[in-house]
C-alpha positions as CSV (number, residue, x, y, z in Angstrom):
1,M,-38.5,-31.0,-45.7
2,S,-40.3,-28.6,-47.8
3,R,-43.7,-29.8,-48.9
4,P,-42.3,-30.4,-52.8
5,V,-39.5,-32.2,-51.8
6,L,-42.0,-34.5,-49.1
7,V,-44.4,-34.8,-52.7
8,L,-41.4,-36.2,-54.8
9,M,-40.1,-38.3,-52.1
10,L,-43.9,-40.1,-52.1
11,C,-43.5,-40.5,-55.6
12,L,-40.4,-42.1,-55.5
13,F,-41.5,-44.2,-53.0
14,S,-44.6,-45.6,-55.1
15,V,-42.1,-46.1,-58.4
16,G,-39.1,-47.9,-56.0
17,S,-42.3,-49.9,-54.5
18,A,-43.1,-51.2,-58.1
19,E,-39.5,-51.8,-59.0
20,F,-38.6,-54.0,-55.7
21,V,-42.1,-55.8,-55.0
22,I,-42.0,-57.7,-57.8
23,A,-39.3,-60.0,-55.6
24,G,-42.1,-61.1,-53.2
25,I,-44.7,-62.1,-55.7
26,L,-42.8,-64.2,-58.1
27,P,-43.8,-67.4,-57.0
28,G,-47.8,-66.5,-57.1
29,I,-46.8,-65.2,-61.0
30,A,-45.3,-68.0,-62.1
31,A,-48.3,-70.1,-60.9
32,D,-51.1,-68.2,-62.1
33,L,-49.5,-67.4,-65.4
34,D,-48.1,-71.3,-65.8
35,V,-44.8,-70.3,-66.4
36,S,-41.4,-71.3,-64.9
37,L,-40.0,-69.0,-61.7
38,P,-36.8,-68.0,-63.9
39,A,-39.1,-67.0,-66.3
40,A,-40.8,-64.9,-63.9
41,G,-37.8,-63.8,-62.9
42,L,-36.8,-62.6,-66.2
43,L,-39.6,-59.6,-65.2
44,V,-37.1,-57.8,-62.9
45,S,-34.5,-58.2,-65.8
46,G,-36.7,-56.6,-68.7
47,Y,-37.6,-53.7,-65.9
48,A,-33.6,-53.3,-65.4
49,V,-33.2,-53.2,-69.4
50,A,-35.6,-51.0,-70.0
51,V,-34.8,-48.4,-66.9
52,M,-30.7,-48.8,-68.5
53,I,-31.5,-48.3,-72.0
54,G,-34.9,-46.1,-72.5
55,G,-34.4,-43.7,-69.6
56,P,-31.6,-41.7,-71.1
57,L,-33.3,-41.7,-74.7
58,I,-36.4,-40.5,-72.8
59,T,-34.8,-38.0,-71.1
60,L,-33.0,-36.6,-74.1
61,A,-36.3,-36.6,-76.0
62,T,-38.0,-34.3,-73.7
63,T,-34.9,-31.7,-72.8
64,R,-37.4,-28.4,-73.7
65,V,-40.6,-29.9,-72.4
66,P,-41.5,-27.9,-69.1
67,R,-40.9,-30.3,-65.9
68,K,-44.1,-30.2,-64.1
69,P,-46.3,-31.5,-66.9
70,L,-43.6,-33.9,-68.1
71,M,-43.1,-35.6,-64.4
72,A,-46.9,-35.5,-64.1
73,T,-47.9,-37.7,-67.4
74,L,-44.4,-39.8,-66.6
75,M,-46.3,-40.8,-63.4
76,A,-49.5,-41.3,-64.9
77,V,-47.7,-43.5,-67.6
78,F,-46.3,-45.1,-64.7
79,T,-49.7,-45.5,-62.9
80,A,-51.3,-46.9,-66.0
81,S,-48.7,-49.4,-66.7
82,N,-49.4,-51.1,-63.4
83,V,-53.2,-50.8,-64.2
84,V,-52.2,-52.8,-67.3
85,A,-49.9,-55.4,-64.8
86,A,-52.8,-55.9,-62.5
87,A,-55.2,-57.2,-65.3
88,A,-52.5,-58.7,-67.7
89,P,-54.1,-61.6,-69.1
90,D,-50.6,-63.8,-69.9
91,Y,-47.1,-63.3,-69.1
92,G,-46.4,-61.2,-72.7
93,V,-48.5,-58.4,-71.5
94,L,-47.2,-58.1,-68.0
95,M,-43.5,-58.0,-69.5
96,A,-44.9,-55.3,-71.8
97,A,-46.7,-53.6,-68.9
98,R,-43.5,-53.6,-66.8
99,M,-41.3,-52.5,-69.4
100,L,-43.6,-49.5,-70.0
101,G,-43.5,-48.7,-66.3
102,A,-39.7,-48.9,-66.2
103,L,-39.3,-46.2,-69.0
104,T,-40.6,-43.8,-66.8
105,H,-38.2,-44.7,-64.2
106,C,-34.9,-42.9,-65.0
107,T,-36.5,-39.8,-66.6
108,F,-38.7,-39.3,-63.5
109,F,-35.9,-39.8,-60.9
110,A,-33.7,-37.2,-62.6
111,L,-36.4,-35.0,-62.5
112,C,-36.7,-35.4,-59.2
113,I,-33.3,-34.5,-58.7
114,V,-32.8,-31.3,-60.7
115,V,-36.2,-30.2,-59.7
116,A,-35.6,-30.9,-55.6
117,V,-32.4,-29.1,-56.1
118,R,-33.5,-26.0,-57.5
119,L,-36.7,-25.7,-55.0
120,V,-33.9,-25.4,-52.1
121,P,-31.1,-23.4,-51.1
122,E,-27.2,-24.3,-52.4
123,D,-26.7,-25.6,-48.9
124,R,-29.5,-27.5,-48.2
125,Q,-29.1,-29.7,-51.8
126,G,-27.3,-32.5,-50.5
127,A,-30.0,-33.2,-47.8
128,A,-32.6,-32.4,-50.4
129,I,-31.3,-35.5,-52.7
130,A,-30.8,-37.9,-49.3
131,H,-34.8,-37.2,-48.8
132,L,-35.4,-38.5,-52.1
133,A,-33.1,-41.6,-51.5
134,I,-35.6,-42.0,-48.4
135,G,-38.3,-42.7,-50.5
136,L,-36.9,-45.4,-52.4
137,N,-35.2,-46.6,-49.1
138,L,-38.9,-46.5,-47.8
139,A,-40.1,-48.7,-50.7
140,N,-37.3,-51.2,-49.6
141,I,-38.5,-51.0,-45.7
142,L,-42.3,-50.3,-46.3
143,G,-43.5,-50.7,-49.7
144,V,-41.7,-54.3,-50.4
145,P,-43.3,-55.9,-47.4
146,L,-46.6,-54.6,-47.5
147,G,-47.1,-55.2,-51.4
148,T,-45.6,-59.1,-50.4
149,L,-48.3,-59.5,-47.7
150,V,-51.2,-57.9,-50.2
151,G,-50.0,-60.3,-52.7
152,S,-49.9,-63.3,-50.7
153,E,-53.5,-62.2,-48.9
154,Y,-55.3,-61.4,-52.2
155,G,-52.8,-62.3,-54.9
156,W,-50.3,-60.5,-56.9
157,R,-52.7,-58.8,-59.2
158,A,-54.2,-56.8,-56.0
159,T,-50.6,-55.9,-55.5
160,F,-50.3,-54.0,-58.9
161,W,-53.6,-52.8,-58.2
162,T,-52.4,-51.2,-54.8
163,V,-49.2,-49.8,-56.3
164,A,-51.4,-48.3,-59.3
165,L,-53.6,-46.4,-56.4
166,C,-50.3,-45.1,-55.0
167,G,-49.1,-43.6,-58.0
168,A,-52.2,-41.9,-58.8
169,A,-52.6,-40.7,-55.2
170,A,-48.9,-39.4,-55.8
171,T,-49.9,-38.0,-59.1
172,L,-52.5,-36.2,-58.0
173,L,-50.1,-34.6,-54.9
174,L,-47.7,-33.9,-57.8
175,L,-49.8,-31.5,-59.7
176,V,-51.0,-29.8,-56.4
177,A,-47.5,-29.0,-54.4
178,I,-44.8,-28.7,-57.2
179,P,-44.3,-25.3,-58.8
180,S,-44.1,-25.2,-62.3
181,V,-40.7,-25.2,-63.6
182,R,-39.5,-24.6,-67.1
183,G,-37.3,-27.2,-69.1
184,D,-33.8,-25.6,-69.9
185,V,-34.8,-23.7,-73.1
186,R,-31.2,-23.3,-73.8
187,A,-29.9,-26.7,-73.7
188,G,-31.5,-29.0,-76.1
189,A,-30.3,-32.3,-77.6
190,L,-27.1,-31.4,-78.5
191,A,-26.5,-29.5,-75.3
192,E,-27.2,-32.3,-73.0
193,L,-25.2,-34.6,-75.0
194,K,-22.0,-32.0,-74.8
195,V,-22.3,-32.6,-71.2
196,L,-21.5,-36.3,-71.0
197,G,-18.2,-35.2,-72.8
198,V,-17.1,-33.6,-69.8
199,R,-14.6,-35.6,-68.0
200,R,-15.4,-35.0,-64.6
201,V,-19.3,-36.0,-65.4
202,Q,-17.6,-39.3,-67.0
203,M,-15.7,-40.0,-63.6
204,A,-18.6,-39.2,-61.6
205,V,-20.5,-41.9,-63.7
206,V,-17.8,-44.0,-63.1
207,M,-17.8,-43.9,-59.4
208,S,-21.6,-44.6,-59.5
209,A,-21.4,-47.6,-61.4
210,L,-18.5,-49.0,-59.3
211,G,-19.8,-47.8,-55.6
212,C,-23.3,-49.7,-56.4
213,A,-21.3,-52.4,-57.7
214,G,-19.8,-53.2,-54.7
215,V,-22.6,-53.0,-52.8
216,F,-24.8,-55.7,-54.9
217,T,-21.9,-57.6,-55.2
218,A,-22.5,-58.6,-51.3
219,Y,-25.9,-57.6,-51.1
220,T,-27.5,-59.8,-54.0
221,F,-26.3,-63.2,-51.6
222,I,-26.8,-61.7,-48.3
223,S,-29.4,-63.7,-47.6
224,P,-27.2,-67.3,-48.4
225,V,-24.4,-65.6,-46.3
226,L,-26.8,-64.7,-43.1
227,T,-28.1,-67.9,-43.4
228,E,-25.3,-70.6,-44.4
229,V,-22.5,-68.7,-42.9
230,S,-23.6,-66.8,-40.2
231,G,-25.9,-69.5,-39.1
232,F,-29.5,-67.5,-38.8
233,S,-32.7,-68.7,-39.9
234,P,-34.5,-67.9,-42.8
235,G,-37.2,-66.2,-40.6
236,A,-34.3,-64.3,-38.8
237,V,-33.2,-62.8,-42.3
238,T,-36.3,-61.0,-42.9
239,W,-35.5,-58.8,-39.9
240,L,-31.9,-58.5,-40.6
241,L,-32.7,-57.3,-44.4
242,L,-35.0,-54.9,-42.5
243,L,-32.1,-53.7,-40.2
244,F,-30.2,-53.1,-43.5
245,G,-33.2,-51.0,-44.7
246,L,-32.8,-49.1,-41.4
247,G,-29.2,-48.5,-41.8
248,T,-29.5,-47.1,-45.3
249,F,-32.5,-44.8,-43.9
250,A,-29.7,-43.5,-41.5
251,G,-26.9,-43.6,-43.8
252,S,-28.7,-41.3,-46.5
253,L,-29.6,-38.4,-43.7
254,L,-25.9,-38.4,-42.9
255,G,-24.8,-38.9,-46.5
256,G,-26.6,-35.7,-47.2
257,R,-24.9,-33.6,-44.4
258,L,-21.9,-34.4,-45.1
259,T,-22.5,-33.8,-49.1
260,D,-23.7,-30.1,-48.0
261,R,-20.5,-29.3,-46.2
262,A,-17.9,-31.0,-48.5
263,L,-19.2,-32.9,-51.4
264,M,-15.9,-34.6,-53.0
265,P,-13.9,-34.9,-49.7
266,S,-16.9,-36.6,-47.8
267,L,-18.0,-38.7,-51.1
268,S,-14.0,-40.1,-51.3
269,G,-14.2,-40.9,-47.7
270,L,-17.4,-42.4,-47.3
271,L,-16.0,-44.7,-50.3
272,G,-13.4,-45.9,-48.4
273,V,-15.6,-46.3,-45.4
274,L,-17.5,-48.8,-47.7
275,T,-14.3,-50.7,-48.6
276,V,-13.5,-51.2,-45.0
277,V,-16.7,-52.1,-43.9
278,L,-17.4,-54.4,-46.5
279,A,-13.9,-56.0,-46.1
280,A,-14.2,-56.1,-41.7
281,F,-17.9,-57.9,-42.7
282,A,-16.4,-60.6,-44.2
283,L,-13.7,-61.2,-42.0
284,A,-16.6,-61.1,-38.9
285,V,-19.8,-62.6,-40.4
286,S,-19.3,-65.8,-39.4
287,V,-19.9,-64.6,-35.8
288,G,-23.4,-64.2,-34.9
289,W,-23.7,-60.6,-33.2
290,A,-20.7,-59.2,-35.3
291,A,-22.8,-60.1,-38.8
292,V,-26.0,-58.5,-36.8
293,G,-24.0,-55.3,-36.9
294,G,-22.3,-55.5,-39.8
295,V,-25.8,-55.6,-41.8
296,L,-26.6,-52.4,-40.1
297,V,-23.1,-50.8,-41.0
298,F,-23.1,-52.1,-44.5
299,G,-26.6,-50.5,-45.3
300,A,-25.7,-47.2,-43.3
301,A,-22.2,-46.9,-45.4
302,F,-24.5,-47.7,-48.7
303,G,-27.0,-45.5,-47.8
304,A,-24.3,-42.7,-46.9
305,I,-22.9,-42.5,-50.5
306,L,-26.3,-42.0,-52.5
307,P,-26.6,-38.3,-51.8
308,G,-23.0,-37.7,-52.5
309,L,-23.0,-39.8,-55.9
310,Q,-25.8,-37.7,-57.5
311,A,-24.7,-34.3,-56.3
312,R,-21.2,-35.0,-57.8
313,I,-22.9,-35.3,-61.0
314,L,-25.0,-32.4,-60.7
315,Q,-21.5,-30.1,-59.5
316,S,-19.9,-31.9,-62.7
317,T,-22.3,-30.5,-64.8
318,G,-21.3,-27.2,-63.6
319,S,-23.7,-24.7,-65.4
320,G,-24.2,-27.0,-68.4
321,A,-27.9,-29.0,-68.9
322,P,-28.1,-31.9,-65.9
323,T,-30.9,-33.9,-66.7
324,L,-29.4,-36.2,-69.2
325,A,-26.3,-36.7,-67.2
326,V,-28.4,-37.2,-64.0
327,A,-30.1,-39.9,-65.9
328,V,-27.1,-41.5,-67.4
329,N,-26.2,-41.5,-63.9
330,I,-29.1,-43.5,-62.5
331,S,-28.5,-45.9,-65.7
332,A,-24.9,-46.6,-64.7
333,M,-26.3,-47.3,-60.9
334,N,-28.3,-50.0,-62.4
335,I,-25.4,-51.4,-64.5
336,G,-23.4,-51.6,-61.8
337,I,-26.3,-53.0,-59.6
338,A,-26.5,-55.9,-62.5
339,F,-22.7,-56.1,-63.0
340,G,-22.4,-56.6,-59.1
341,A,-24.9,-59.5,-59.0
342,W,-23.2,-61.0,-62.0
343,L,-19.9,-60.7,-60.4
344,G,-21.2,-62.7,-57.2
345,G,-22.5,-65.4,-59.3
346,A,-19.4,-65.6,-61.2
347,V,-17.6,-66.4,-57.8
348,L,-19.9,-68.6,-56.6
349,D,-19.8,-70.5,-59.6
350,G,-16.1,-70.5,-60.0
351,G,-16.4,-72.6,-56.6
352,R,-15.3,-69.9,-53.7
353,G,-17.3,-69.7,-50.9
354,L,-20.5,-66.8,-49.9
355,R,-17.4,-65.2,-47.3
356,T,-15.4,-64.3,-50.9
357,V,-18.4,-62.6,-52.7
358,I,-18.2,-60.1,-50.1
359,V,-14.4,-59.8,-50.6
360,A,-15.0,-59.0,-54.0
361,G,-17.3,-56.5,-53.3
362,A,-15.0,-55.1,-51.2
363,A,-12.9,-55.1,-54.1
364,V,-14.9,-53.4,-56.3
365,A,-15.7,-50.9,-53.7
366,L,-11.6,-50.0,-53.3
367,L,-11.7,-49.2,-57.3
368,G,-14.5,-46.7,-57.0
369,F,-12.4,-45.2,-53.9
370,L,-9.4,-45.0,-55.6
371,V,-11.3,-43.1,-58.5
372,S,-12.6,-40.8,-55.9
373,L,-9.0,-40.1,-54.5
374,R,-7.9,-39.3,-57.9
375,E,-11.0,-36.7,-58.5
376,L,-10.5,-35.4,-55.2
377,A,-6.5,-34.7,-56.1
378,R,-7.8,-32.7,-59.5
379,D,-10.3,-30.9,-57.4
380,R,-7.6,-29.7,-55.2
381,A,-5.1,-29.2,-58.0
382,G,-7.9,-27.0,-60.3
383,S,-11.0,-25.2,-59.7
384,P,-13.9,-27.2,-58.8
385,A,-17.0,-26.5,-60.6
386,A,-18.6,-26.0,-56.9
387,P,-17.1,-25.7,-53.6
388,R,-19.5,-27.1,-51.9
389,G,-23.4,-28.5,-52.1
390,A,-24.5,-30.1,-55.1
391,A,-24.6,-28.3,-57.9
392,Q,-25.5,-24.6,-59.0
393,T,-28.3,-25.2,-61.3
394,P,-30.1,-22.5,-62.8
395,A,-33.2,-20.8,-61.0
396,P,-36.7,-22.3,-61.8
């Protein structure tokens, strides 16, 4: 892994930790700010809304800005938002701080992907994207437990101070390690928008949304599934979720390698594997040892599709302007996550059991697999934008 990619991975670890750690400190926030737990939970929703809506707009407005100063500015705003969150006197200020930080999330992640693939050879672009995904995986595996521990020992404000410190350190490393990469002076807002009209880009976005929706239909309710269906204790579920994170870590590495070898065939195959894994998990989850293996393989299947989903959007832009398309793809993933959580809840509200939630996730993943098969057939019938690797982006 090159030093710039490692630094970008560390930046995404900080951003991912800020996004995910809120779940572990919600009770403390609710008690300290005298709001209900559901109201505190809206801090998660507010963050997601800001990512989905604000991200593409900020990306569009900054198309011609040099990449390195823009990334450093976004990380500085992210850091400042966590300082404000740590010092927030009331719920309203905390919500505003969370949404401010979220506005940087989508654009920064998109820039990390675009810059990373410009800094590595074409046959290593999938691996570079996988390493960036590992930064977010580590946020779940390490950042969230550590942030929750800090919050339980020293209060939720200490968690935000810790995230702010990590953000400041990551910003300094970015300034030192990332070479200057210009904005696409040929691209402007119109060129970025034009790319979104390409059918292949649109289908890549659909695959991302369906893939993430399939995963999170099941994963959102994984804790009650493991306690009520598999029979594990709440304490054991913590370790099983860690196992899921480790599976995602390993899957991302595998997915990156497969993406570099044959992007669309591997992505289609992995979406098919995800569908089968979810269906098998639904059947076997009531058996303890099978549930343990299922959690690991489920995490690996999820991690494996991520590099391909991001690489496909880059490939689909061809020689066009990729940054907005990547940002829209990230927003689509967040929409898929939100839809998956809603669908799983709707299944339960409809009187179906927890096992049916996993089946619903498999059904959504199947739709993503079918779309991928259609795209694979179109690629083989015509001329793919790039025969292998992620994307042939302009040199910095």
